[in-house]
N, C-alpha and C positions, 0 to 999 in steps of 0.2 A: 278288483280292489272296489270297495264300496265309495262311493262319491256323494256331495251333497248336490242338490237339484243346480244351485248356482254354478257349481264347478264343472258339471254335467254341461250345462248349457253354455257356457263360457267355451269348453273345448267343443262342443257341437259348432258353433258360430265360427271359429276360427277355420272350419272347413280344411284342417290339415292334417285330420286324423281319421282314419278308417275306426271304426268302433265295435269290437267283439263284445257279445255279452252272454251273459247266461241266466235264466230265470226258470225256475220249476224244474229243474235238470234238462232243460232244452236250451240249444244254441242258435245265436242270431248275429246279425249285424247290423250296423248302420253305415252306410258309405256315401259320402258325398257325391253329386254327380259333378266329377270333374270337367265336364264338357261345358257346362253352364255355372253361372254363379250362383244360382240356386237349385234347391231341388236334393233330393236324398234318396236312397235304395234302401229299403228295408227289407231284410230277411229274417225270418224266425220259423224253426221247425219245419222245414221244405216249404214255406209260403213266402210270396215276395210281394211288394207292393212298392211303388215309387209316389213319393210326396213331393209337395213344392216348398214347404218352409220348415225352419225350426219349429213353429208353433204345432204344423202337422204332425212331426216326428213326436211331439209330446202327447198329443190329443187324440190320436187315431187309436182305435180299438183294434189291434193288431197282436199284442203279446198275449196269447192264450185268451184274447176276447178283451183285454184290458188295456188302458192307457199307460204309456210309459211314466207319466208324471205322477198316476196312482201306486205304480209298483216301483219305483226308482230306488227306496231304500232297501228293497229283496233281490235287486239286480247286481250281478257281480260284472264289470265292465273292465275291458282292456284297450287300451288307446293306442293304437299301432301305425 
């Protein structure tokens, strides 16, 4: 499903969902670190990265070398 930036960030901040995504015919996920109150594990196309904040999720050059905030409208999401 396509989501607005506002809706995506709202769902991300709840930390209630694992987020599966597809971008450029590649798959990934954003998973809250349930052992801590902050932190996320990013996975995309067999690469993995741990980040500390929602801002990091949006601003790290990780998704084919691009920031999530820049490609958000092109990404398909599933909140599971």
